[in-house]
C-alpha positions as CSV (number, residue, x, y, z in Angstrom):
1,M,27.5,-26.4,42.1
2,P,25.7,-28.2,39.2
3,S,27.9,-30.0,36.8
4,T,27.4,-29.8,33.1
5,T,27.9,-32.9,31.0
6,L,29.6,-33.1,27.7
7,A,26.3,-34.0,26.0
8,E,24.7,-30.8,27.4
9,L,27.5,-28.7,26.2
10,A,27.4,-30.2,22.7
11,Q,23.6,-29.6,22.6
12,A,24.0,-26.0,23.7
13,R,26.5,-25.4,20.9
14,R,24.1,-26.8,18.3
15,R,21.3,-24.5,19.3
16,K,20.8,-21.5,17.1
17,P,21.0,-18.2,19.0
18,T,17.6,-16.5,19.4
19,R,17.3,-13.3,17.4
20,A,14.8,-10.6,17.5
21,P,12.1,-11.1,14.8
22,A,13.1,-9.4,11.5
23,A,11.2,-6.4,10.5
24,R,8.6,-7.1,7.8
25,T,9.6,-6.2,4.3
26,E,7.7,-3.7,2.2
27,S,6.4,-6.6,0.0
28,E,4.9,-8.4,3.0
29,I,3.2,-5.2,4.2
30,L,2.0,-4.6,0.6
31,R,0.4,-8.1,0.5
32,E,-1.3,-7.5,3.8
33,V,-2.6,-4.1,2.7
34,L,-4.0,-5.5,-0.6
35,A,-5.8,-8.4,1.2
36,A,-7.3,-6.1,3.9
37,L,-8.5,-3.5,1.4
38,N,-10.0,-6.0,-1.0
39,R,-12.1,-7.4,2.0
40,E,-13.6,-3.9,2.5
41,P,-17.1,-3.5,0.9
42,G,-16.9,-1.4,-2.2
43,V,-13.1,-1.2,-2.4
44,H,-11.3,-2.7,-5.3
45,V,-7.5,-2.2,-5.5
46,G,-4.5,-3.8,-7.1
47,R,-0.8,-3.7,-7.3
48,N,0.7,-1.1,-9.6
49,N,4.0,-2.2,-10.9
50,V,6.6,0.2,-12.2
51,G,10.0,-0.9,-13.5
52,A,11.9,-2.5,-16.3
53,V,12.6,-5.9,-17.6
54,K,15.2,-7.2,-20.0
55,V,13.6,-8.8,-23.1
56,G,16.3,-10.2,-25.4
57,S,18.9,-7.5,-25.7
58,R,16.7,-4.5,-24.7
59,F,15.1,-3.2,-21.6
60,V,11.3,-2.6,-21.6
61,R,10.0,-0.1,-19.1
62,F,6.5,-0.3,-17.7
63,G,4.3,1.8,-15.4
64,T,4.6,5.5,-14.7
65,K,7.5,7.0,-12.7
66,G,6.2,8.3,-9.4
67,A,3.1,6.1,-9.4
68,T,1.9,4.7,-6.1
69,D,2.2,1.0,-5.1
70,I,-1.6,0.5,-4.9
71,V,-4.3,1.9,-7.2
72,G,-8.0,1.3,-7.4
73,Y,-11.3,2.8,-6.3
74,R,-13.8,2.9,-3.5
75,S,-17.4,2.9,-4.6
76,V,-19.6,5.4,-2.8
77,R,-23.4,6.0,-3.1
78,L,-24.7,9.5,-3.6
79,S,-28.2,10.8,-3.3
80,V,-28.7,13.4,-6.0
81,I,-31.6,15.9,-6.2
82,T,-32.8,16.3,-9.8
83,K,-35.5,18.6,-11.2
84,G,-37.8,16.8,-13.5
85,G,-41.0,18.3,-14.8
86,G,-41.2,21.0,-12.2
87,D,-40.7,18.7,-9.2
88,F,-37.6,17.8,-7.4
89,E,-36.7,14.1,-7.4
90,Y,-34.1,12.1,-5.5
91,E,-32.0,9.6,-7.3
92,T,-29.2,7.4,-6.0
93,R,-26.0,7.1,-8.0
94,N,-22.8,5.1,-7.5
95,L,-19.5,7.0,-7.9
96,A,-16.0,5.5,-7.9
97,V,-13.4,7.5,-5.9
98,H,-9.8,6.9,-6.9
99,V,-7.5,5.3,-4.4
100,A,-3.7,5.7,-4.6
101,L,-1.6,4.4,-1.7
102,E,2.2,4.2,-1.3
103,V,3.4,1.4,1.0
104,K,6.5,2.0,3.1
105,R,8.2,0.3,6.0
106,P,7.9,2.1,9.3
107,N,10.7,4.7,9.7
108,W,11.6,4.4,6.0
109,K,14.1,7.0,4.8
110,P,15.6,7.5,1.3
111,R,19.0,5.8,1.1
112,N,20.3,7.6,-1.9
113,R,19.5,10.3,-4.5
114,A,17.5,7.9,-6.7
115,D,15.3,7.0,-3.7
116,A,14.8,10.6,-2.8
117,L,13.8,11.5,-6.4
118,R,11.4,8.6,-6.6
119,W,9.9,9.6,-3.2
120,A,9.4,13.2,-4.3
121,M,7.6,12.0,-7.4
122,Q,5.4,9.7,-5.3
123,Q,4.5,12.5,-2.9
124,A,3.6,14.7,-5.8
125,T,1.3,12.0,-7.2
126,I,-0.3,11.6,-3.8
127,E,-1.0,15.4,-3.5
128,R,-2.5,15.5,-7.1
129,V,-4.9,12.7,-6.2
130,K,-5.9,14.4,-3.0
131,M,-6.5,17.7,-4.8
132,A,-8.7,16.0,-7.3
133,G,-10.9,14.5,-4.6
134,G,-9.4,11.0,-4.4
135,I,-8.1,9.0,-1.5
136,A,-4.3,9.0,-1.3
137,G,-1.6,8.6,1.3
138,V,1.4,6.7,2.6
139,V,0.7,3.7,4.8
140,T,2.9,1.4,6.8
141,S,0.3,-1.3,7.8
142,A,-3.0,-2.8,6.7
143,E,-4.7,-1.1,9.6
144,E,-3.6,2.4,8.5
145,A,-4.7,1.7,4.9
146,V,-8.2,0.5,6.0
147,A,-8.6,3.5,8.3
148,L,-7.5,5.9,5.5
149,V,-9.9,4.5,2.9
150,R,-12.8,4.3,5.4
151,A,-12.3,7.9,6.5
152,R,-13.3,9.2,3.1
C-alpha cells in the first residue's frame, strides 16, 4: 500500500478543484459574432446599444426598446434590365439589405416579466425586418450568424 507524505497531502489541499468550463456570456458571444460578420465580404454590422445612464441627477435613455443587439447591412449586387431608347440594357446596381440579429446564450429563457416583455418586443422587431425583406433572426454563435447572413 503506497504511503502519502505530509508534503503530498499539503500540495493536494492547495490545488484548486477542477471545474467544468463556464458557459460563455452573451457579451462574449456578441463579440465573436461581430468579428465573424465583419470579416464577411460586403457585410457591415455594429453593436446596437439600448439602455440608460445616469448623468448628474437624471437618467438619459438611448436606443429603441425592442431593438436587436446587432444592426447593419449586407451589400448585394443586382443585375437590372432597363429599357433605353427601345432596346433593353443590363445594368448592375448595389443594394444594401438590412441585417438585424439578436444574440442569446444557448437555451436562454426569460427570467422575469421584464425579460419576457423585452423578448416579445425583440421578436416583433425581427419579424418586421423579415417582412420588409431584411435579414433577421436570433443567433447563439458566430457560425449561426454567418450562416444566416450568407443564406440571404
